[in-house]
Z-matrix of the N, CA and C atoms (Angstrom, degrees):
N
C 1 1.375
C 2 1.519 1 110.01
N 3 1.303 2 118.68 1 134.70
C 4 1.493 3 124.14 2 177.47
C 5 1.467 4 112.42 3 -72.35
N 6 1.395 5 110.64 4 149.04
C 7 1.469 6 117.50 5 177.25
C 8 1.495 7 112.49 6 -69.58
N 9 1.319 8 117.55 7 147.05
C 10 1.499 9 121.22 8 -178.12
C 11 1.515 10 106.60 9 -78.40
N 12 1.336 11 117.22 10 140.85
C 13 1.465 12 119.49 11 170.80
C 14 1.541 13 111.90 12 -88.99
N 15 1.307 14 114.16 13 133.15
C 16 1.405 15 121.40 14 178.87
C 17 1.455 16 111.86 15 -103.81
N 18 1.349 17 116.51 16 118.61
C 19 1.475 18 120.06 17 -174.99
C 20 1.514 19 105.75 18 -101.82
N 21 1.396 20 109.75 19 141.91
C 22 1.574 21 116.73 20 178.87
C 23 1.505 22 104.41 21 -134.42
N 24 1.287 23 112.19 22 167.37
C 25 1.504 24 119.24 23 174.10
C 26 1.532 25 108.74 24 -98.70
N 27 1.344 26 121.16 25 20.62
C 28 1.435 27 121.82 26 -179.20
C 29 1.462 28 108.02 27 -83.61
N 30 1.426 29 112.97 28 156.49
C 31 1.513 30 116.12 29 178.02
C 32 1.439 31 111.20 30 -61.86
N 33 1.355 32 116.90 31 143.50
C 34 1.516 33 118.84 32 179.33
C 35 1.448 34 112.73 33 -99.99
N 36 1.349 35 119.74 34 7.64
C 37 1.483 36 119.90 35 172.78
C 38 1.590 37 107.55 36 108.13
N 39 1.314 38 113.49 37 -175.34
C 40 1.473 39 118.79 38 179.48
C 41 1.536 40 111.86 39 -59.36
N 42 1.329 41 117.31 40 137.98
C 43 1.373 42 119.18 41 174.68
C 44 1.502 43 114.44 42 -113.22
N 45 1.338 44 119.20 43 136.32
C 46 1.482 45 124.06 44 -176.99
C 47 1.466 46 107.81 45 -114.02
N 48 1.274 47 117.43 46 130.55
C 49 1.442 48 121.74 47 173.63
C 50 1.465 49 112.67 48 -81.04
N 51 1.338 50 119.70 49 123.14
C 52 1.429 51 124.37 50 -179.20
C 53 1.571 52 109.40 51 -98.04
N 54 1.334 53 116.93 52 132.27
C 55 1.411 54 121.69 53 179.91
C 56 1.519 55 108.78 54 -63.69
N 57 1.396 56 114.91 55 146.23
C 58 1.475 57 115.92 56 175.22
C 59 1.454 58 114.12 57 -68.36
N 60 1.321 59 117.17 58 116.83
C 61 1.452 60 125.68 59 -176.95
C 62 1.513 61 113.68 60 -93.24
N 63 1.332 62 116.36 61 -5.54
C 64 1.498 63 119.40 62 -177.24
C 65 1.499 64 108.01 63 -82.89
N 66 1.401 65 121.35 64 144.42
C 67 1.372 66 125.00 65 173.02
C 68 1.502 67 111.00 66 -67.26
N 69 1.349 68 116.58 67 153.24
C 70 1.531 69 118.22 68 174.04
C 71 1.480 70 109.82 69 -71.56
N 72 1.264 71 119.77 70 160.78
C 73 1.448 72 124.59 71 174.91
C 74 1.590 73 113.83 72 -50.68
N 75 1.378 74 109.66 73 -39.24
C 76 1.499 75 114.03 74 -177.24
C 77 1.461 76 108.87 75 -66.34
N 78 1.410 77 122.28 76 -31.12
C 79 1.449 78 123.75 77 175.50
C 80 1.466 79 114.92 78 -69.47
N 81 1.319 80 114.97 79 -21.00
C 82 1.471 81 117.81 80 -174.64
C 83 1.511 82 113.84 81 -92.84
N 84 1.396 83 111.87 82 -18.82
C 85 1.498 84 118.94 83 177.30
C 86 1.502 85 112.91 84 -98.35
N 87 1.212 86 115.36 85 90.38
C 88 1.549 87 118.02 86 -179.53
C 89 1.454 88 107.57 87 -127.37
N 90 1.280 89 116.94 88 146.64
C 91 1.459 90 126.91 89 -179.28
C 92 1.521 91 109.69 90 -106.78
N 93 1.324 92 117.38 91 118.58
C 94 1.363 93 122.12 92 177.45
C 95 1.605 94 107.30 93 -72.00
N 96 1.374 95 113.29 94 149.35
C 97 1.410 96 117.34 95 -179.99
C 98 1.596 97 103.94 96 -88.25
N 99 1.337 98 118.42 97 102.65
C 100 1.421 99 124.41 98 -171.74
C 101 1.522 100 112.18 99 -120.34
N 102 1.278 101 117.20 100 157.71
C 103 1.495 102 121.63 101 178.25
C 104 1.537 103 103.28 102 -128.82
N 105 1.270 104 116.66 103 133.56
C 106 1.451 105 122.39 104 179.99
C 107 1.526 106 106.50 105 -78.57
N 108 1.333 107 118.84 106 132.26
C 109 1.542 108 123.16 107 177.14
C 110 1.562 109 104.21 108 -136.59
N 111 1.370 110 108.31 109 158.22
C 112 1.384 111 117.58 110 171.92
C 113 1.508 112 110.59 111 -111.73
N 114 1.332 113 120.23 112 122.36
C 115 1.469 114 126.06 113 -175.17
C 116 1.486 115 112.16 114 -135.36
N 117 1.240 116 115.69 115 140.05
C 118 1.507 117 120.37 116 177.54
C 119 1.576 118 104.05 117 -99.48
N 120 1.339 119 110.41 118 124.67
C 121 1.482 120 119.39 119 179.05
C 122 1.513 121 107.48 120 -114.64
N 123 1.345 122 115.42 121 163.43
C 124 1.439 123 116.74 122 175.22
C 125 1.605 124 108.93 123 -76.46
N 126 1.302 125 112.37 124 148.43
C 127 1.491 126 119.40 125 -177.26
C 128 1.554 127 102.88 126 -60.62
N 129 1.284 128 125.92 127 -41.83
C 130 1.417 129 122.75 128 -175.46
C 131 1.468 130 113.24 129 -63.01
N 132 1.412 131 119.01 130 -39.22
C 133 1.458 132 120.64 131 170.42
C 134 1.460 133 114.57 132 -61.75
N 135 1.188 134 121.52 133 -44.17
C 136 1.518 135 125.12 134 -175.68
C 137 1.569 136 104.59 135 -66.22
N 138 1.288 137 119.26 136 -47.62
C 139 1.417 138 122.19 137 -177.90
C 140 1.522 139 110.99 138 -58.14
N 141 1.383 140 113.33 139 -39.21
C 142 1.456 141 121.00 140 -176.20
C 143 1.534 142 107.93 141 -64.82
N 144 1.352 143 115.37 142 -50.05
C 145 1.440 144 119.68 143 -179.98
C 146 1.586 145 111.84 144 -64.74
N 147 1.324 146 117.30 145 -38.96
C 148 1.533 147 119.84 146 179.74
C 149 1.491 148 105.37 147 -60.46
N 150 1.339 149 118.73 148 -48.85
C 151 1.531 150 123.56 149 178.24
C 152 1.482 151 112.09 150 -50.85
N 153 1.352 152 114.32 151 -56.73
C 154 1.439 153 121.99 152 -173.98
C 155 1.582 154 109.58 153 -66.43
N 156 1.299 155 119.32 154 -36.26
C 157 1.456 156 122.00 155 175.80
C 158 1.478 157 113.36 156 -62.49
N 159 1.380 158 114.07 157 -42.57
C 160 1.476 159 120.13 158 179.22
C 161 1.562 160 108.49 159 -62.30
N 162 1.349 161 116.16 160 -43.78
C 163 1.478 162 118.32 161 178.46
C 164 1.510 163 113.36 162 -56.43
N 165 1.375 164 114.75 163 -39.92
C 166 1.445 165 119.81 164 -170.92
C 167 1.509 166 113.59 165 -106.08
N 168 1.322 167 114.67 166 18.76
C 169 1.481 168 127.60 167 177.31
C 170 1.602 169 110.73 168 44.57
N 171 1.225 170 114.31 169 58.81
C 172 1.514 171 121.18 170 176.96
C 173 1.450 172 106.98 171 -139.14
N 174 1.376 173 118.12 172 -174.67
C 175 1.373 174 125.42 173 175.92
C 176 1.544 175 114.77 174 -97.38
N 177 1.301 176 116.05 175 133.91
C 178 1.498 177 114.40 176 -177.88
C 179 1.517 178 111.81 177 -61.41
N 180 1.330 179 117.09 178 -37.14
C 181 1.547 180 117.51 179 -177.59
C 182 1.492 181 108.67 180 -62.99
N 183 1.317 182 122.58 181 -32.94
C 184 1.390 183 125.76 182 -177.61
C 185 1.518 184 107.29 183 -71.05
N 186 1.337 185 116.63 184 -38.59
C 187 1.558 186 120.20 185 179.34
C 188 1.528 187 106.54 186 -63.85
N 189 1.237 188 119.84 187 -44.93
C 190 1.442 189 121.72 188 -179.59
C 191 1.520 190 110.68 189 -63.26
N 192 1.248 191 113.36 190 -47.87
C 193 1.581 192 117.27 191 175.79
C 194 1.525 193 112.74 192 -52.63
N 195 1.385 194 114.49 193 -46.66
C 196 1.468 195 118.46 194 -177.43
C 197 1.567 196 107.76 195 -68.95
N 198 1.250 197 120.50 196 -34.39
C 199 1.444 198 121.77 197 173.21
C 200 1.513 199 113.35 198 -58.67
N 201 1.279 200 114.80 199 -48.80
C 202 1.495 201 120.24 200 177.51
C 203 1.531 202 110.48 201 -63.75
N 204 1.327 203 118.17 202 -39.62
C 205 1.503 204 119.71 203 178.06
C 206 1.484 205 111.05 204 -64.25
N 207 1.347 206 117.86 205 -40.68
C 208 1.445 207 121.66 206 175.86
C 209 1.488 208 114.06 207 -60.50
N 210 1.349 209 113.42 208 -46.56
C 211 1.557 210 120.68 209 178.71
C 212 1.559 211 107.58 210 -58.66
N 213 1.376 212 115.16 211 -46.06
C 214 1.426 213 118.57 212 -173.03
C 215 1.603 214 106.99 213 -64.74
N 216 1.321 215 113.87 214 -49.48
C 217 1.505 216 118.38 215 -177.29
C 218 1.559 217 108.22 216 -55.70
N 219 1.301 218 117.82 217 -46.95
C 220 1.478 219 123.53 218 -175.30
C 221 1.618 220 108.81 219 -59.92
N 222 1.245 221 111.77 220 -39.36
C 223 1.593 222 115.05 221 -175.49
C 224 1.505 223 106.59 222 -82.00
N 225 1.316 224 120.69 223 -33.00
C 226 1.532 225 119.39 224 178.99
C 227 1.510 226 110.51 225 -64.64
N 228 1.383 227 116.07 226 -36.91
C 229 1.394 228 120.37 227 -177.64
C 230 1.570 229 113.49 228 -67.70
N 231 1.364 230 112.10 229 -29.25
C 232 1.469 231 118.96 230 178.85
C 233 1.562 232 113.16 231 -65.14
N 234 1.358 233 114.13 232 -24.22
C 235 1.431 234 113.62 233 -173.26
C 236 1.524 235 111.77 234 -79.65
């Protein structure tokens, strides 16, 4: 059983205002510049990404896109 919380009207001590660290809604809503393509992938690869996406509560297509983006960035930086 949890301990009961005792509320009082006594001062709680010095208070420090903390700046808002959360991004604004405008910063959360961004649209990636994407292009739709049709691609044939191995069943094993798709099943792997679907399984991983389910574990991490995301979309498998997004995981594949991020993997390709990371690969692209790594190879662009080598040039």
